[in-house]
TIRO-2110 file (N, C-alpha, C; in Angstrom, 1 decimal):
// TIRO-2110
1.1, -19.0, 11.4, N, 1, A
2.2, -19.0, 10.6, CA, 1, A
2.2, -18.4, 9.7, C, 1, A
2.9, -17.8, 9.2, N, 2, A
3.3, -17.2, 8.2, CA, 2, A
3.3, -18.1, 6.8, C, 2, A
2.6, -17.6, 6.0, N, 3, A
2.4, -18.9, 4.0, CA, 3, A
4.0, -18.5, 3.9, C, 3, A
4.5, -20.0, 3.4, N, 4, A
5.5, -19.6, 2.8, CA, 4, A
5.3, -20.5, 1.5, C, 4, A
6.2, -20.8, 0.4, N, 5, A
6.6, -21.2, -0.4, CA, 5, A
6.3, -20.3, -1.6, C, 5, A
5.1, -20.0, -2.4, N, 6, A
4.9, -19.7, -3.6, CA, 6, A
5.1, -17.9, -3.2, C, 6, A
4.6, -17.4, -2.5, N, 7, A
4.6, -15.8, -2.1, CA, 7, A
6.5, -15.5, -2.0, C, 7, A
7.4, -16.3, -1.0, N, 8, A
8.2, -16.5, -0.8, CA, 8, A
9.4, -16.4, -2.3, C, 8, A
8.7, -17.2, -3.1, N, 9, A
9.3, -17.4, -4.5, CA, 9, A
9.2, -16.0, -5.0, C, 9, A
8.2, -15.4, -5.4, N, 10, A
7.5, -14.4, -5.4, CA, 10, A
8.6, -13.1, -5.2, C, 10, A
8.8, -13.0, -4.0, N, 11, A
9.7, -11.9, -3.3, CA, 11, A
11.0, -12.1, -4.0, C, 11, A
11.4, -13.1, -3.9, N, 12, A
12.7, -13.1, -3.9, CA, 12, A
12.9, -12.9, -5.5, C, 12, A
11.7, -13.5, -6.3, N, 13, A
12.3, -12.6, -7.7, CA, 13, A
12.6, -11.3, -8.2, C, 13, A
11.7, -10.8, -6.9, N, 14, A
11.6, -9.2, -7.1, CA, 14, A
12.6, -8.3, -6.3, C, 14, A
12.9, -9.3, -5.3, N, 15, A
13.7, -8.9, -4.0, CA, 15, A
14.6, -7.4, -4.2, C, 15, A
15.2, -7.0, -5.5, N, 16, A
15.9, -6.2, -5.5, CA, 16, A
15.0, -4.9, -5.1, C, 16, A
14.1, -4.5, -5.8, N, 17, A
12.9, -3.6, -6.2, CA, 17, A
11.8, -3.6, -5.3, C, 17, A
11.5, -4.8, -4.3, N, 18, A
10.7, -5.0, -3.7, CA, 18, A
11.4, -4.4, -2.2, C, 18, A
12.7, -4.7, -2.2, N, 19, A
13.5, -4.1, -0.8, CA, 19, A
13.7, -2.8, -0.9, C, 19, A
13.8, -2.2, -1.7, N, 20, A
14.9, -0.9, -2.4, CA, 20, A
13.9, 0.3, -1.4, C, 20, A
12.8, 0.3, -1.3, N, 21, A
11.9, 1.4, -0.8, CA, 21, A
12.6, 1.8, 0.5, C, 21, A
12.5, 0.6, 1.6, N, 22, A
13.0, 0.9, 2.6, CA, 22, A
14.2, 2.2, 2.6, C, 22, A
15.2, 1.9, 1.3, N, 23, A
16.3, 3.1, 1.9, CA, 23, A
16.1, 4.2, 1.1, C, 23, A
14.5, 4.4, 0.8, N, 24, A
14.7, 5.7, 0.1, CA, 24, A
14.7, 7.2, 1.3, C, 24, A
15.4, 8.1, 0.3, N, 25, A
15.8, 9.3, 1.4, CA, 25, A
14.0, 10.0, 1.9, C, 25, A
12.8, 9.5, 1.9, N, 26, A
11.7, 10.1, 2.6, CA, 26, A
11.7, 9.5, 3.4, C, 26, A
11.4, 8.0, 3.5, N, 27, A
11.3, 6.5, 4.8, CA, 27, A
12.6, 7.6, 5.4, C, 27, A
14.1, 7.7, 5.0, N, 28, A
14.9, 8.4, 5.9, CA, 28, A
14.7, 9.6, 7.0, C, 28, A
14.0, 10.3, 6.2, N, 29, A
14.0, 11.3, 6.4, CA, 29, A
12.3, 11.4, 7.8, C, 29, A
11.8, 10.8, 7.5, N, 30, A
10.4, 10.3, 8.4, CA, 30, A
11.1, 9.3, 10.1, C, 30, A
12.4, 8.1, 9.8, N, 31, A
13.0, 8.1, 10.9, CA, 31, A
14.0, 9.0, 11.5, C, 31, A
13.8, 10.6, 11.2, N, 32, A
15.1, 11.1, 11.4, CA, 32, A
13.9, 12.3, 12.1, C, 32, A
12.7, 12.1, 12.5, N, 33, A
11.2, 13.1, 12.0, CA, 33, A
11.8, 14.4, 11.9, C, 33, A
12.7, 14.3, 10.1, N, 34, A
12.6, 15.5, 9.6, CA, 34, A
11.8, 16.0, 8.4, C, 34, A
10.5, 15.6, 8.6, N, 35, A
9.5, 15.6, 7.9, CA, 35, A
8.4, 17.0, 8.7, C, 35, A
8.6, 18.5, 7.7, N, 36, A
7.7, 18.9, 8.1, CA, 36, A
6.4, 19.1, 8.5, C, 36, A
5.9, 19.3, 9.2, N, 37, A
4.4, 19.0, 9.5, CA, 37, A
3.2, 19.4, 8.7, C, 37, A
3.3, 20.5, 7.3, N, 38, A
2.7, 21.0, 6.3, CA, 38, A
3.0, 19.6, 5.2, C, 38, A
4.4, 18.9, 5.2, N, 39, A
4.7, 18.2, 4.5, CA, 39, A
3.9, 16.7, 5.0, C, 39, A
3.7, 16.7, 6.4, N, 40, A
3.3, 15.3, 6.2, CA, 40, A
1.5, 15.1, 6.3, C, 40, A
1.0, 16.5, 6.4, N, 41, A
-0.4, 16.5, 6.4, CA, 41, A
-0.9, 16.4, 5.1, C, 41, A
0.1, 16.5, 4.2, N, 42, A
-0.3, 16.4, 2.6, CA, 42, A
0.2, 15.0, 2.2, C, 42, A
1.2, 14.4, 2.7, N, 43, A
1.1, 13.2, 2.6, CA, 43, A
-0.1, 12.4, 3.3, C, 43, A
-0.5, 12.6, 4.3, N, 44, A
-1.2, 12.3, 4.4, CA, 44, A
-3.0, 12.1, 3.9, C, 44, A
-3.0, 13.2, 3.2, N, 45, A
-3.9, 13.5, 2.4, CA, 45, A
-4.0, 12.8, 1.3, C, 45, A
-3.1, 12.3, 0.3, N, 46, A
-2.5, 11.5, -0.8, CA, 46, A
-2.5, 10.1, -0.6, C, 46, A
-2.1, 9.6, 1.0, N, 47, A
-2.5, 7.9, 1.5, CA, 47, A
-4.2, 8.1, 1.6, C, 47, A
-5.0, 8.8, 1.8, N, 48, A
-6.5, 9.1, 1.7, CA, 48, A
-6.9, 9.0, 0.7, C, 48, A
-6.0, 9.3, -0.3, N, 49, A
-7.1, 9.1, -2.1, CA, 49, A
-6.5, 7.7, -2.3, C, 49, A
-5.2, 7.2, -2.0, N, 50, A
-4.9, 5.9, -2.5, CA, 50, A
-5.6, 4.6, -1.5, C, 50, A
-5.9, 5.1, -0.6, N, 51, A
-7.2, 4.2, -0.1, CA, 51, A
-8.2, 4.3, -0.5, C, 51, A
-8.3, 5.3, -1.2, N, 52, A
-10.1, 5.4, -2.0, CA, 52, A
-10.2, 4.8, -3.2, C, 52, A
-9.1, 5.0, -3.6, N, 53, A
-8.7, 4.5, -5.3, CA, 53, A
-8.7, 2.7, -4.8, C, 53, A
-7.9, 2.5, -3.9, N, 54, A
-8.1, 0.8, -3.5, CA, 54, A
-8.8, 0.1, -3.2, C, 54, A
-9.8, 1.0, -2.4, N, 55, A
-11.2, 0.4, -2.1, CA, 55, A
-11.8, 0.3, -3.3, C, 55, A
-12.0, 1.2, -4.4, N, 56, A
-12.9, 1.0, -5.6, CA, 56, A
-12.5, -0.6, -6.3, C, 56, A
-11.1, -0.7, -6.6, N, 57, A
-9.6, -2.0, -7.0, CA, 57, A
-10.7, -3.5, -6.1, C, 57, A
-11.1, -3.3, -4.6, N, 58, A
-11.3, -4.2, -3.4, CA, 58, A
-12.8, -4.7, -3.7, C, 58, A
-13.6, -3.4, -4.1, N, 59, A
-15.2, -4.0, -4.4, CA, 59, A
-15.3, -4.6, -5.3, C, 59, A
-14.2, -4.3, -6.3, N, 60, A
-14.5, -5.0, -7.6, CA, 60, A
-13.9, -6.4, -7.2, C, 60, A
-12.9, -6.8, -6.7, N, 61, A
-12.4, -8.2, -6.6, CA, 61, A
-13.4, -8.6, -5.6, C, 61, A
-13.9, -8.4, -4.6, N, 62, A
-15.3, -9.0, -3.8, CA, 62, A
-16.2, -9.2, -4.4, C, 62, A
-16.7, -8.9, -5.6, N, 63, A
-17.4, -9.2, -6.2, CA, 63, A
-17.2, -10.5, -7.3, C, 63, A
-16.0, -10.7, -7.3, N, 64, A
-15.4, -11.7, -8.3, CA, 64, A
-15.1, -12.9, -7.4, C, 64, A
-14.9, -12.4, -6.1, N, 65, A
-14.4, -13.8, -5.4, CA, 65, A
-15.2, -15.0, -5.2, C, 65, A
-14.8, -16.1, -5.0, N, 66, A
-15.6, -17.4, -4.4, CA, 66, A
-16.2, -17.1, -3.1, C, 66, A
-17.3, -17.7, -2.9, N, 67, A
-18.1, -17.6, -1.6, CA, 67, A
-17.0, -17.3, -0.2, C, 67, A
-16.0, -18.5, -0.3, N, 68, A
-15.3, -18.9, 1.2, CA, 68, A
-14.0, -17.5, 1.1, C, 68, A
-14.2, -16.4, 0.3, N, 69, A
-13.1, -15.7, 0.4, CA, 69, A
-13.8, -14.4, 0.2, C, 69, A
-15.3, -14.2, 0.2, N, 70, A
-15.5, -12.6, 1.0, CA, 70, A
-15.7, -12.5, 2.0, C, 70, A
-15.9, -13.3, 3.2, N, 71, A
-15.5, -12.2, 4.5, CA, 71, A
-14.4, -11.9, 4.8, C, 71, A
-13.5, -12.5, 4.3, N, 72, A
-11.7, -11.7, 4.7, CA, 72, A
-12.0, -10.5, 3.7, C, 72, A
-12.4, -10.5, 2.3, N, 73, A
-12.3, -9.1, 1.6, CA, 73, A
-13.5, -8.5, 1.9, C, 73, A
-14.1, -8.5, 2.6, N, 74, A
-15.8, -7.2, 3.0, CA, 74, A
-15.0, -7.0, 4.2, C, 74, A
-13.7, -8.1, 5.0, N, 75, A
-13.4, -7.2, 6.7, CA, 75, A
-12.3, -6.3, 5.7, C, 75, A
-11.7, -6.8, 4.9, N, 76, A
-10.4, -5.6, 4.1, CA, 76, A
-11.1, -4.1, 3.5, C, 76, A
-12.3, -4.1, 3.2, N, 77, A
-12.9, -3.4, 2.4, CA, 77, A
-13.4, -2.3, 4.0, C, 77, A
-13.6, -3.2, 4.9, N, 78, A
-13.9, -2.5, 6.3, CA, 78, A
-13.3, -1.5, 6.8, C, 78, A
-12.0, -2.4, 7.2, N, 79, A
-10.8, -1.7, 7.5, CA, 79, A
-10.6, -0.8, 6.5, C, 79, A
-10.3, -0.6, 5.4, N, 80, A
-10.6, 0.6, 4.8, CA, 80, A
-11.0, 2.2, 4.7, C, 80, A
-12.3, 1.8, 4.9, N, 81, A
-13.3, 2.8, 5.2, CA, 81, A
-13.1, 3.5, 6.8, C, 81, A
-12.4, 2.7, 7.7, N, 82, A
-12.3, 3.2, 9.1, CA, 82, A
-10.9, 4.0, 8.7, C, 82, A
-10.0, 3.4, 7.9, N, 83, A
-8.6, 4.2, 7.8, CA, 83, A
-8.4, 5.5, 7.6, C, 83, A
-9.4, 5.3, 6.5, N, 84, A
-10.1, 6.7, 5.3, CA, 84, A
-10.3, 7.9, 6.7, C, 84, A
-11.2, 7.2, 7.2, N, 85, A
-11.9, 7.9, 8.6, CA, 85, A
-10.7, 8.4, 9.1, C, 85, A
-10.1, 7.7, 9.7, N, 86, A
-8.7, 8.2, 10.4, CA, 86, A
-7.9, 8.8, 10.3, C, 86, A
-7.7, 9.0, 9.0, N, 87, A
-6.8, 9.8, 8.3, CA, 87, A
-7.0, 11.3, 8.2, C, 87, A
-8.6, 11.1, 7.9, N, 88, A
-9.4, 12.5, 8.3, CA, 88, A
-9.2, 13.3, 9.5, C, 88, A
-9.5, 12.5, 10.1, N, 89, A
-9.2, 12.9, 11.7, CA, 89, A
-7.9, 13.5, 12.2, C, 89, A
-7.0, 12.9, 11.3, N, 90, A
-5.6, 13.6, 11.8, CA, 90, A
-4.8, 14.2, 10.8, C, 90, A
-5.4, 15.1, 10.1, N, 91, A
-5.3, 16.2, 9.2, CA, 91, A
-4.9, 16.1, 7.8, C, 91, A
-6.1, 14.5, 7.2, N, 92, A
-6.1, 14.7, 5.5, CA, 92, A
-6.7, 15.8, 5.3, C, 92, A
-6.1, 16.5, 3.9, N, 93, A
-7.2, 17.8, 3.5, CA, 93, A
-7.7, 17.5, 2.3, C, 93, A
-9.2, 17.0, 2.0, N, 94, A
-9.2, 17.0, 0.6, CA, 94, A
-10.1, 17.7, 0.3, C, 94, A
-9.1, 19.6, 0.3, N, 95, A
-9.1, 20.0, -0.6, CA, 95, A
-8.5, 20.1, -1.7, C, 95, A
-7.1, 19.4, -1.3, N, 96, A
-6.2, 19.2, -2.0, CA, 96, A
-6.7, 18.2, -2.8, C, 96, A
-6.1, 17.9, -4.3, N, 97, A
-6.0, 17.4, -5.2, CA, 97, A
-5.4, 16.1, -5.1, C, 97, A
-6.3, 15.2, -5.5, N, 98, A
-5.4, 13.3, -5.9, CA, 98, A
-3.7, 14.2, -6.9, C, 98, A
-2.3, 13.6, -5.9, N, 99, A
-1.9, 14.2, -7.0, CA, 99, A
-1.4, 13.1, -8.0, C, 99, A
-0.2, 13.2, -9.0, N, 100, A
0.0, 12.1, -10.4, CA, 100, A
0.2, 11.0, -9.6, C, 100, A
1.0, 10.7, -9.0, N, 101, A
1.1, 9.0, -8.4, CA, 101, A
-0.2, 8.7, -8.2, C, 101, A
-1.4, 9.8, -7.5, N, 102, A
-2.1, 8.5, -6.9, CA, 102, A
-3.4, 9.0, -8.2, C, 102, A
-3.4, 9.6, -8.9, N, 103, A
-3.9, 9.3, -10.4, CA, 103, A
-3.6, 8.1, -11.1, C, 103, A
-2.1, 7.9, -11.0, N, 104, A
-1.7, 6.9, -11.9, CA, 104, A
-2.5, 5.7, -11.4, C, 104, A
-2.3, 6.0, -9.8, N, 105, A
-2.5, 4.4, -9.1, CA, 105, A
-3.9, 4.0, -9.7, C, 105, A
-4.8, 5.3, -9.8, N, 106, A
-6.1, 4.9, -10.0, CA, 106, A
-6.2, 4.4, -11.4, C, 106, A
-5.5, 4.7, -12.3, N, 107, A
-5.5, 4.1, -13.4, CA, 107, A
-4.8, 2.5, -13.8, C, 107, A
-3.9, 2.7, -12.7, N, 108, A
-3.5, 1.3, -12.5, CA, 108, A
-4.4, -0.2, -11.9, C, 108, A
-5.2, 0.8, -11.0, N, 109, A
-6.3, -0.4, -10.3, CA, 109, A
-7.3, -0.7, -11.3, C, 109, A
-7.5, 0.4, -12.0, N, 110, A
-8.5, 0.1, -13.5, CA, 110, A
-8.0, -1.0, -14.3, C, 110, A
-7.1, -1.0, -14.7, N, 111, A
-6.5, -1.5, -15.8, CA, 111, A
-6.2, -3.0, -15.1, C, 111, A
-6.1, -3.6, -13.8, N, 112, A
-5.9, -4.5, -13.2, CA, 112, A
-7.6, -5.3, -13.4, C, 112, A
-8.2, -4.5, -13.4, N, 113, A
-9.6, -5.5, -13.9, CA, 113, A
-10.0, -6.5, -14.7, C, 113, A
-9.3, -6.2, -16.1, N, 114, A
-9.2, -7.2, -16.7, CA, 114, A
-8.4, -8.7, -16.8, C, 114, A
-7.6, -8.5, -15.7, N, 115, A
-7.1, -9.9, -15.1, CA, 115, A
-7.9, -10.4, -14.5, C, 115, A
-7.6, -11.9, -14.7, N, 116, A
-8.7, -12.7, -13.8, CA, 116, A
-8.1, -12.9, -11.8, C, 116, A
-9.2, -13.4, -11.5, N, 117, A
-9.0, -13.4, -10.2, CA, 117, A
-7.9, -14.0, -9.3, C, 117, A
-7.5, -15.0, -9.8, N, 118, A
-6.1, -15.2, -9.1, CA, 118, A
-5.0, -14.2, -9.2, C, 118, A
-4.8, -13.4, -10.3, N, 119, A
-3.6, -12.9, -11.0, CA, 119, A
-4.0, -11.4, -9.7, C, 119, A
-5.2, -10.7, -9.6, N, 120, A
-5.8, -10.0, -9.2, CA, 120, A
-5.9, -10.4, -7.1, C, 120, A
-5.9, -11.4, -6.9, N, 121, A
-5.1, -11.7, -5.6, CA, 121, A
-4.3, -11.7, -5.0, C, 121, A
-2.9, -12.2, -5.9, N, 122, A
-1.5, -11.7, -5.7, CA, 122, A
-1.2, -10.6, -5.7, C, 122, A
-1.9, -9.5, -6.8, N, 123, A
-1.5, -8.3, -6.8, CA, 123, A
-2.0, -7.1, -5.7, C, 123, A
-3.3, -7.5, -5.1, N, 124, A
-3.8, -7.0, -4.0, CA, 124, A
-3.0, -7.6, -3.1, C, 124, A
-2.6, -8.6, -2.5, N, 125, A
-1.3, -8.6, -1.7, CA, 125, A
-0.4, -8.2, -1.6, C, 125, A
0.4, -7.9, -2.6, N, 126, A
1.7, -7.2, -3.3, CA, 126, A
1.3, -5.8, -3.0, C, 126, A
0.1, -5.0, -3.0, N, 127, A
0.2, -3.6, -3.3, CA, 127, A
0.2, -3.4, -1.8, C, 127, A
-0.2, -3.9, -0.8, N, 128, A
-0.7, -3.8, 0.6, CA, 128, A
0.7, -4.1, 1.3, C, 128, A
1.7, -5.2, 0.9, N, 129, A
3.1, -5.5, 1.6, CA, 129, A
3.9, -4.4, 0.9, C, 129, A
4.0, -4.3, -0.5, N, 130, A
5.3, -3.2, -0.7, CA, 130, A
5.3, -2.3, 0.2, C, 130, A
4.0, -1.6, 0.0, N, 131, A
4.3, -0.2, 1.3, CA, 131, A
4.1, -0.7, 2.5, C, 131, A
3.3, -1.6, 3.2, N, 132, A
3.9, -1.8, 4.5, CA, 132, A
5.3, -2.0, 4.8, C, 132, A
6.0, -3.0, 4.0, N, 133, A
7.1, -3.8, 4.4, CA, 133, A
8.4, -2.3, 4.2, C, 133, A
7.9, -1.2, 3.8, N, 134, A
9.1, -0.3, 3.7, CA, 134, A
8.7, 0.3, 5.0, C, 134, A
7.2, 0.7, 5.3, N, 135, A
7.4, 1.2, 6.5, CA, 135, A
7.3, 0.9, 7.6, C, 135, A
7.1, -0.7, 7.9, N, 136, A
7.9, -1.0, 8.7, CA, 136, A
9.2, -1.2, 9.6, C, 136, A
9.8, -0.5, 8.7, N, 137, A
11.4, 0.0, 9.0, CA, 137, A
11.6, 1.2, 9.5, C, 137, A
10.7, 2.0, 9.5, N, 138, A
10.7, 3.3, 10.0, CA, 138, A
10.2, 3.2, 11.7, C, 138, A
11.1, 4.0, 12.8, N, 139, A
11.0, 4.2, 13.7, CA, 139, A
10.9, 5.4, 14.2, C, 139, A
10.1, 6.6, 14.3, N, 140, A
10.2, 7.7, 14.5, CA, 140, A
9.6, 8.6, 15.4, C, 140, A
10.4, 9.6, 15.9, N, 141, A
9.7, 10.1, 16.8, CA, 141, A
8.4, 11.3, 17.1, C, 141, A
8.1, 11.2, 15.5, N, 142, A
6.6, 12.4, 15.0, CA, 142, A
6.0, 11.3, 15.7, C, 142, A
4.9, 12.1, 16.8, N, 143, A
3.7, 11.2, 17.4, CA, 143, A
2.5, 10.8, 16.3, C, 143, A
2.2, 11.7, 15.3, N, 144, A
1.1, 11.7, 14.5, CA, 144, A
1.4, 9.9, 13.5, C, 144, A
2.9, 9.9, 13.0, N, 145, A
3.5, 8.8, 12.5, CA, 145, A
3.1, 7.5, 13.2, C, 145, A
3.9, 7.8, 14.5, N, 146, A
3.5, 7.0, 15.2, CA, 146, A
2.8, 6.0, 15.7, C, 146, A
1.1, 7.2, 15.6, N, 147, A
0.3, 6.3, 15.7, CA, 147, A
-0.3, 5.8, 14.7, C, 147, A
-0.1, 6.4, 12.9, N, 148, A
-0.3, 5.5, 12.2, CA, 148, A
0.5, 4.3, 11.6, C, 148, A
1.9, 4.3, 12.1, N, 149, A
2.3, 2.9, 12.4, CA, 149, A
1.9, 1.6, 13.0, C, 149, A
1.6, 2.4, 14.6, N, 150, A
1.0, 1.4, 15.3, CA, 150, A
-0.6, 0.8, 14.5, C, 150, A
-0.8, 1.4, 13.9, N, 151, A
-2.4, 1.1, 13.7, CA, 151, A
-2.0, 0.1, 12.3, C, 151, A
-1.3, -0.2, 11.7, N, 152, A
-0.6, -0.5, 10.8, CA, 152, A
-0.2, -2.4, 11.6, C, 152, A
0.4, -2.0, 12.6, N, 153, A
1.0, -3.0, 13.3, CA, 153, A
0.2, -3.7, 14.2, C, 153, A
-1.3, -3.0, 13.9, N, 154, A
-2.3, -4.3, 15.1, CA, 154, A
-2.5, -4.8, 15.1, C, 154, A
-2.8, -6.1, 15.9, N, 155, A
-2.8, -7.2, 15.9, CA, 155, A
-4.0, -8.0, 14.9, C, 155, A
-4.9, -7.2, 15.0, N, 156, A
-6.1, -7.3, 14.2, CA, 156, A
-6.0, -6.9, 12.3, C, 156, A
-5.3, -5.9, 12.4, N, 157, A
-4.7, -5.8, 11.2, CA, 157, A
-3.8, -6.9, 10.2, C, 157, A
-2.8, -7.1, 11.4, N, 158, A
-1.7, -8.6, 11.1, CA, 158, A
-2.5, -9.5, 10.8, C, 158, A
-3.9, -10.0, 11.4, N, 159, A
-4.5, -10.9, 11.2, CA, 159, A
-4.6, -11.0, 9.7, C, 159, A
-5.1, -9.9, 9.4, N, 160, A
-6.0, -10.1, 8.2, CA, 160, A
-4.8, -9.7, 6.9, C, 160, A
-3.8, -9.1, 7.3, N, 161, A
-2.6, -9.4, 6.2, CA, 161, A
-2.3, -10.7, 6.4, C, 161, A
-2.2, -11.4, 7.3, N, 162, A
-1.4, -12.7, 7.3, CA, 162, A
-2.4, -13.5, 6.3, C, 162, A
-4.0, -13.3, 6.5, N, 163, A
-4.9, -14.2, 5.8, CA, 163, A
-5.0, -13.9, 4.1, C, 163, A
-4.7, -13.0, 4.1, N, 164, A
-4.4, -11.9, 2.8, CA, 164, A
-3.3, -12.8, 2.1, C, 164, A
-2.0, -13.1, 2.6, N, 165, A
-0.9, -13.5, 1.9, CA, 165, A
-1.2, -15.2, 1.7, C, 165, A
-2.5, -15.8, 2.3, N, 166, A
-2.9, -17.0, 2.5, CA, 166, A
-3.5, -17.6, 1.1, C, 166, A
-4.3, -16.2, 1.0, N, 167, A
-5.2, -16.6, -0.3, CA, 167, A
-4.2, -16.3, -1.4, C, 167, A
-2.9, -15.4, -1.5, N, 168, A
-1.7, -15.0, -2.3, CA, 168, A
-1.2, -16.3, -2.9, C, 168, A
-0.7, -17.0, -1.7, N, 169, A
-0.1, -18.1, -2.0, CA, 169, A
-1.3, -19.1, -2.5, C, 169, A
-2.3, -19.4, -2.3, N, 170, A
-3.1, -20.3, -2.8, CA, 170, A
-3.5, -20.2, -4.4, C, 170, A
-3.1, -18.6, -4.9, N, 171, A
-3.7, -18.2, -5.7, CA, 171, A
-2.4, -18.8, -6.9, C, 171, A
-1.2, -18.2, -6.1, N, 172, A
0.1, -18.4, -7.2, CA, 172, A
0.1, -20.0, -7.3, C, 172, A
-0.6, -21.0, -7.0, N, 173, A
-0.4, -22.4, -7.0, CA, 173, A
-0.7, -22.7, -8.4, C, 173, A
-1.5, -21.8, -9.2, N, 174, A
-2.2, -21.9, -10.8, CA, 174, A
-1.5, -21.4, -11.7, C, 174, A
-0.5, -20.1, -10.9, N, 175, A
0.3, -19.4, -11.9, CA, 175, A
1.6, -19.4, -12.2, C, 175, A
2.2, -18.8, -13.3, N, 176, A
3.5, -19.1, -13.5, CA, 176, A
4.1, -17.9, -12.7, C, 176, A
5.2, -17.5, -12.2, N, 177, A
5.7, -16.5, -11.7, CA, 177, A
5.9, -15.3, -12.6, C, 177, A
6.3, -15.6, -14.1, N, 178, A
6.6, -14.1, -15.1, CA, 178, A
5.2, -14.0, -15.7, C, 178, A
4.3, -13.9, -14.7, N, 179, A
3.1, -14.0, -15.7, CA, 179, A
2.9, -12.4, -14.5, C, 179, A
3.6, -12.8, -13.5, N, 180, A
3.0, -11.1, -12.8, CA, 180, A
4.2, -10.0, -13.3, C, 180, A
5.4, -10.7, -13.5, N, 181, A
6.1, -9.6, -13.9, CA, 181, A
5.8, -8.3, -14.0, C, 181, A
4.7, -8.0, -15.5, N, 182, A
4.7, -6.4, -15.9, CA, 182, A
3.9, -5.9, -14.9, C, 182, A
2.9, -6.4, -14.5, N, 183, A
1.9, -5.6, -13.2, CA, 183, A
2.9, -5.5, -12.0, C, 183, A
3.6, -6.2, -11.8, N, 184, A
4.5, -6.2, -10.5, CA, 184, A
5.9, -4.9, -10.5, C, 184, A
5.7, -4.7, -11.8, N, 185, A
7.3, -4.0, -11.9, CA, 185, A
6.4, -2.5, -12.7, C, 185, A
5.3, -2.5, -12.9, N, 186, A
4.3, -1.1, -12.9, CA, 186, A
4.1, -0.7, -11.4, C, 186, A
3.8, -1.6, -10.9, N, 187, A
3.6, -1.2, -9.0, CA, 187, A
4.7, -0.7, -8.6, C, 187, A
5.5, -1.2, -8.6, N, 188, A
7.0, -0.9, -8.4, CA, 188, A
7.4, 0.5, -8.7, C, 188, A
7.1, 1.0, -10.1, N, 189, A
7.5, 1.9, -10.8, CA, 189, A
6.4, 3.2, -9.7, C, 189, A
5.1, 2.6, -9.5, N, 190, A
4.0, 3.8, -9.1, CA, 190, A
5.0, 3.8, -7.5, C, 190, A
4.8, 3.0, -7.0, N, 191, A
5.5, 2.9, -5.4, CA, 191, A
6.9, 4.0, -5.4, C, 191, A
7.8, 4.1, -6.4, N, 192, A
8.7, 4.7, -6.6, CA, 192, A
8.7, 6.6, -6.6, C, 192, A
7.7, 6.5, -7.9, N, 193, A
6.8, 8.1, -7.7, CA, 193, A
6.3, 8.6, -6.4, C, 193, A
5.6, 7.5, -5.9, N, 194, A
5.0, 8.1, -4.6, CA, 194, A
5.8, 8.5, -3.3, C, 194, A
6.9, 7.9, -3.4, N, 195, A
7.8, 8.3, -2.8, CA, 195, A
8.6, 9.3, -2.8, C, 195, A
9.0, 9.6, -4.0, N, 196, A
9.3, 10.4, -4.4, CA, 196, A
8.9, 11.9, -4.3, C, 196, A
7.7, 11.5, -5.0, N, 197, A
6.4, 13.1, -4.4, CA, 197, A
6.6, 13.1, -3.1, C, 197, A
6.6, 12.1, -2.1, N, 198, A
6.6, 12.9, -1.0, CA, 198, A
7.6, 13.6, -0.3, C, 198, A
9.1, 12.9, -0.9, N, 199, A
9.8, 13.7, -0.8, CA, 199, A
9.8, 15.2, -1.1, C, 199, A
9.7, 15.1, -2.2, N, 200, A
8.9, 16.7, -2.7, CA, 200, A
8.4, 17.7, -2.0, C, 200, A
7.6, 17.0, -1.5, N, 201, A
6.7, 17.9, -0.5, CA, 201, A
7.2, 18.2, 0.5, C, 201, A
8.4, 17.5, 1.3, N, 202, A
8.8, 17.7, 2.2, CA, 202, A
10.1, 18.8, 1.9, C, 202, A
10.7, 19.0, 1.1, N, 203, A
11.3, 19.5, 0.3, CA, 203, A
10.8, 20.7, 0.2, C, 203, A
9.7, 21.2, -0.5, N, 204, A
9.0, 22.0, -0.6, CA, 204, A
8.4, 23.1, 0.5, C, 204, A
8.1, 22.1, 1.6, N, 205, A
7.7, 22.7, 2.9, CA, 205, A
8.6, 23.5, 4.0, C, 205, A
10.1, 23.3, 3.2, N, 206, A
11.2, 23.6, 4.1, CA, 206, A
11.5, 24.9, 3.4, C, 206, A
11.2, 25.0, 2.0, N, 207, A
11.7, 26.0, 1.5, CA, 207, A
11.0, 27.3, 1.6, C, 207, A
9.5, 26.6, 2.0, N, 208, A
8.6, 27.9, 2.3, CA, 208, A
8.7, 28.1, 3.8, C, 208, A
9.0, 27.7, 4.3, N, 209, A
8.8, 28.0, 5.5, CA, 209, A
9.9, 28.9, 6.3, C, 209, A
END
């Protein structure tokens, strides 16, 4: 059963921004199969860098975690390694540097290191779900993108996210929701910038074709 209570209260508190990304023009283009292959390649590359920077954050979280949380967090790190390899197989090109939003995400993850473990647990969960909740709304004709979405919809990954949600729900028992407003708003700003950059990639690819 999906954990309820605290995480749902946090979602409701930030519902407007949390849900807004599903309507982003880049996601609308993904639904229509209207993203040039070159832009999709660049987007996959930036997903790789996001995963790399987030994995660094996850390793720090793993070091802080109580013993009973470590197996799940180690599994998440392993999943991230596998996803990075998978992205490379599908067109991620590491000759292209991380873009500005990815570099900003790297700074964000570093800044989070000063927060206590319960805050980090909630923000870890939120970072996954803000992105995945938007992508779950996409039904695309593009075969490569369908493969990506199917990977994230896999039952094994779904079980990991379920358990991560349970950890976040537990962590929120000792937190006041306003304590998370500032880092969550920063996360939403980063996510907006990431989708805006993906849209510019698509528009640039169209102009150069």
